KOLTOR-430061 format. One line per field, with one value per residue (C-alpha): residue number from 1; x, y, z. Coordinates in steps of 0.05 Angstrom, whole numbers, plus 32768, in hexadecimal, padded with zeros to 4 digits. Example, Ala and Ser with C-alpha at 12.3 -4.5 7.8 and 13.67 -1.06 7.14 Angstrom:
% residues 2
num = 1 / 2
x = 80F6 / 8111
y = 7FA6 / 7FEB
z = 809C / 808F
//
This chain:
% residues 169
num = 1 / 2 / 3 / 4 / 5 / 6 / 7 / 8 / 9 / 10 / 11 / 12 / 13 / 14 / 15 / 16 / 17 / 18 / 19 / 20 / 21 / 22 / 23 / 24 / 25 / 26 / 27 / 28 / 29 / 30 / 31 / 32 / 33 / 34 / 35 / 36 / 37 / 38 / 39 / 40 / 41 / 42 / 43 / 44 / 45 / 46 / 47 / 48 / 49 / 50 / 51 / 52 / 53 / 54 / 55 / 56 / 57 / 58 / 59 / 60 / 61 / 62 / 63 / 64 / 65 / 66 / 67 / 68 / 69 / 70 / 71 / 72 / 73 / 74 / 75 / 76 / 77 / 78 / 79 / 80 / 81 / 82 / 83 / 84 / 85 / 86 / 87 / 88 / 89 / 90 / 91 / 92 / 93 / 94 / 95 / 96 / 97 / 98 / 99 / 100 / 101 / 102 / 103 / 104 / 105 / 106 / 107 / 108 / 109 / 110 / 111 / 112 / 113 / 114 / 115 / 116 / 117 / 118 / 119 / 120 / 121 / 122 / 123 / 124 / 125 / 126 / 127 / 128 / 129 / 130 / 131 / 132 / 133 / 134 / 135 / 136 / 137 / 138 / 139 / 140 / 141 / 142 / 143 / 144 / 145 / 146 / 147 / 148 / 149 / 150 / 151 / 152 / 153 / 154 / 155 / 156 / 157 / 158 / 159 / 160 / 161 / 162 / 163 / 164 / 165 / 166 / 167 / 168 / 169
x = 8C36 / 8C4C / 8C29 / 8C4A / 8C45 / 8C4B / 8C41 / 8C1B / 8C2B / 8C76 / 8CA5 / 8CCD / 8C90 / 8C7A / 8CC0 / 8CBF / 8C79 / 8C91 / 8CBF / 8C86 / 8C59 / 8C8D / 8C96 / 8C4B / 8C49 / 8C81 / 8C58 / 8C1C / 8C48 / 8C64 / 8C1F / 8C05 / 8C41 / 8C36 / 8BEB / 8BDC / 8BDE / 8BAF / 8B7F / 8B7D / 8B6F / 8B36 / 8B19 / 8B1C / 8AFA / 8AC1 / 8A7F / 8A6C / 8A3E / 8A2B / 8A18 / 8A05 / 89D6 / 89F6 / 89CA / 898C / 895D / 897D / 8976 / 892B / 8920 / 8943 / 891E / 88DC / 88EC / 88EF / 88AC / 8876 / 8831 / 8800 / 882D / 8858 / 8867 / 889B / 8882 / 88B3 / 88B5 / 88CF / 891A / 893E / 8979 / 89B5 / 89DF / 89A7 / 899D / 89E7 / 89E7 / 89AA / 89CE / 8A0C / 89DF / 89C2 / 897F / 895F / 8943 / 88FC / 88E1 / 88C1 / 88A3 / 885C / 8848 / 8812 / 8823 / 87EC / 87B9 / 87E3 / 8800 / 8849 / 887B / 88C5 / 88F4 / 893B / 893A / 8971 / 89A9 / 8977 / 8946 / 8904 / 88C1 / 8883 / 883B / 880D / 87E1 / 881D / 881B / 87F5 / 87C5 / 87FD / 8828 / 8859 / 886D / 885D / 8879 / 88AC / 88DD / 8925 / 893D / 897D / 89A3 / 89D3 / 89EC / 89CB / 89D7 / 89CF / 89C3 / 8978 / 8970 / 8990 / 895F / 8925 / 8937 / 893D / 88F9 / 88DA / 88FB / 88E2 / 889B / 889C / 88B3 / 8880 / 8846 / 8862 / 8866 / 881E / 8806 / 882A / 880D / 87C6 / 87D2
y = 8252 / 821B / 81D8 / 81A2 / 816D / 8184 / 8142 / 8116 / 80D3 / 80D6 / 80B0 / 80EF / 8112 / 80D5 / 80CF / 8119 / 8114 / 8105 / 8141 / 816E / 8152 / 815F / 81A7 / 81B2 / 8196 / 81C6 / 8201 / 81EB / 81E4 / 8229 / 8248 / 8226 / 823C / 8284 / 8286 / 8250 / 827D / 82AF / 8278 / 8258 / 829B / 82AA / 8265 / 826D / 82B1 / 8298 / 828A / 8240 / 8229 / 81E7 / 81D9 / 8191 / 817E / 816A / 812E / 8109 / 8138 / 8175 / 8152 / 8147 / 818F / 81AA / 8179 / 818D / 81D5 / 81BE / 8199 / 81CC / 81C5 / 81A6 / 8173 / 8163 / 8176 / 8164 / 813C / 8145 / 8111 / 8117 / 810F / 80DF / 80F6 / 810F / 80D1 / 80A1 / 80CA / 80C8 / 807C / 8076 / 80A0 / 8074 / 8037 / 8057 / 806D / 80B1 / 80DA / 80BF / 80FA / 80F2 / 8118 / 8107 / 8119 / 810E / 80FB / 80F0 / 80E6 / 80B3 / 80C2 / 80B0 / 80B4 / 80C1 / 80B1 / 8099 / 804F / 801B / 803F / 8055 / 808B / 8066 / 8078 / 8054 / 8058 / 8069 / 802D / 7FFD / 7FF7 / 7FBA / 7FBA / 7F9C / 7FDA / 7FB5 / 7FD8 / 7FAA / 7FD2 / 800A / 8026 / 8039 / 8077 / 8073 / 809F / 807E / 80BA / 80CB / 8114 / 811F / 8163 / 816E / 817B / 8137 / 8115 / 813C / 8124 / 80DC / 80E3 / 80FC / 80C3 / 808E / 80A8 / 80AF / 8067 / 804E / 806D / 8056 / 800E / 8012 / 802C / 7FF5 / 7FC1 / 7FDA / 7FD6
z = 7CDA / 7CAA / 7CA8 / 7CD2 / 7C9C / 7C55 / 7C32 / 7C62 / 7C42 / 7C3B / 7C68 / 7C77 / 7C95 / 7CBD / 7CDB / 7CEF / 7D0E / 7D55 / 7D53 / 7D3C / 7D73 / 7DA8 / 7D8E / 7D92 / 7DD9 / 7DED / 7DD2 / 7DFB / 7E3A / 7E2F / 7E26 / 7E64 / 7E8D / 7E78 / 7E85 / 7EB9 / 7EF6 / 7ED6 / 7EBE / 7F03 / 7F24 / 7EF3 / 7EFE / 7F4A / 7F46 / 7F19 / 7F3D / 7F43 / 7F0B / 7F29 / 7F70 / 7F7D / 7FB5 / 7FF6 / 8006 / 7FEC / 8012 / 7FF1 / 7FAE / 7FBA / 7FD0 / 7F92 / 7F64 / 7F83 / 7F6F / 7F26 / 7F2B / 7F35 / 7F54 / 7F45 / 7F21 / 7F5D / 7FA5 / 7FD9 / 8014 / 804D / 8083 / 80CA / 80C4 / 80F2 / 811C / 80F4 / 8105 / 80EF / 80AF / 809E / 80A8 / 807A / 8045 / 8049 / 803E / 7FFF / 801B / 801C / 8055 / 8051 / 802A / 7FE6 / 7FAD / 7F99 / 7F53 / 7F21 / 7ED9 / 7EA6 / 7EDE / 7F04 / 7F49 / 7F53 / 7F8C / 7F82 / 7FBB / 7FCA / 7FD9 / 7FDE / 7FB7 / 7F81 / 7F70 / 7F6B / 7F4D / 7F65 / 7F4F / 7F89 / 7F78 / 7F79 / 7FC5 / 7FDD / 8017 / 8040 / 8033 / 8005 / 7FC5 / 7F8B / 7F52 / 7F4A / 7F18 / 7F29 / 7F04 / 7EDC / 7F0D / 7F3E / 7F65 / 7FA7 / 7F99 / 7F4E / 7F2F / 7F37 / 7EEC / 7EDD / 7F0D / 7EEE / 7EA8 / 7EC1 / 7EE2 / 7EA1 / 7E79 / 7EAA / 7EAA / 7E5E / 7E55 / 7E87 / 7E5F / 7E1C / 7E37 / 7E50 / 7E0C / 7DE7 / 7E16 / 7E05 / 7DB9
//
């Protein structure tokens, strides 16, 4: 195959560039037309490589499988009726379940709150039951890939402890 542009800086080659680009596009179109049906069939036959969770509860269950005892465990709550649960999901909330975990001796709770995945220290709840301090993870989806949520959880906990260390220095 000969090079498309022999002398890249001449006016003649620059003027011919659109013609060469169109010719290259025609070759791509021809190749796709000849092989598209076969490629689509192969893609359809391939097993799925990514299966996202179906709802926030499914996300928590899958995340809990990545966090092993004694570091963390899933605490499942009584689920409300399916219609109520669907309404909660639409409003950005989770199912009421949570994951409790211990990181560097501190107990934490991860849960789906108001359109966010939130992480709360166990000692951040006042005597009146009001949460005084929490961290939202940098994941906006209600059903992210569990590994993505796991990495965001690690990042958030790591930053939390780095901030505490710097505050002590």
